[in-house]
C-alpha positions in Angstrom: -15.1 10.2 50.0 -14.0 9.3 53.6 -13.5 11.7 56.4 -9.8 11.5 55.8 -10.3 12.2 52.1 -12.3 15.3 53.0 -9.6 16.6 55.3 -6.9 15.9 52.6 -9.0 17.6 50.0 -9.5 20.6 52.2 -5.8 20.7 53.0 -5.0 20.5 49.3 -7.4 23.3 48.5 -6.0 25.4 51.3 -2.4 24.8 50.1 -3.3 25.8 46.6 -5.0 29.0 47.8 -2.0 29.8 49.9 0.4 29.2 47.0 -1.7 31.4 44.8 -1.7 34.2 47.4 2.0 33.9 47.9 2.5 34.1 44.1 0.3 37.2 43.9 2.1 38.8 46.7 5.5 38.1 45.1 4.2 39.6 41.8 3.1 42.8 43.6 6.4 43.1 45.5 8.4 42.7 42.3 6.4 45.6 40.8 7.1 47.9 43.7 9.7 50.6 43.4 13.0 50.1 45.2 13.3 51.9 48.6 15.8 54.3 47.2 13.2 55.8 44.9 10.9 56.6 47.8 13.0 59.7 48.5 14.2 62.4 46.2 17.9 63.1 46.1 17.4 66.3 48.1 15.4 64.4 50.8 18.0 61.7 51.0 20.8 64.2 51.4 18.9 66.1 54.1 18.2 62.9 56.0 21.9 61.9 55.7 22.9 65.3 57.1 20.4 65.0 59.9 21.7 61.5 60.7 25.3 62.6 60.8 24.3 65.5 63.1 22.5 63.1 65.4 25.5 60.8 65.5 27.8 63.7 66.3 25.5 64.8 69.1 25.4 61.2 70.4 29.2 61.1 70.5 29.3 64.5 72.3 26.8 63.3 74.9 28.7 60.1 75.4 31.9 62.1 76.0 30.1 64.5 78.4 28.6 61.5 80.3 32.0 59.9 80.6 33.5 63.2 81.9 30.7 63.7 84.4 31.1 60.1 85.6 34.8 60.6 86.2 34.2 64.0 87.9 31.6 62.3 90.2 34.0 59.5 91.0 36.7 62.0 92.0 34.2 64.0 94.1 33.1 60.9 95.9 36.8 60.0 96.6 37.4 63.5 97.9 34.3 63.6 100.1 35.2 60.2 101.6 38.7 61.3 102.2 37.5 64.5 103.9 35.1 62.5 106.1 37.8 59.9 106.8 35.7 57.0 105.5 37.6 56.1 102.5 
């Protein structure tokens, strides 16, 4: 065998080992339970309720931030007007 043949042989062996590993991994993944079965119906419902609550709080905070920004803008305009700089 030449040096090139040794390299090719090593690459072929490595490719075969990789293919065998990928096949084993795919077999294991196909045996895994779907993600939905990781949680019970009660847990899933609780998480959905918590998520919706978090989304509602996010909307409320965004609205409050917008109102605060508008109020600050008005205050800045009023202060500049009072100082005669705006």
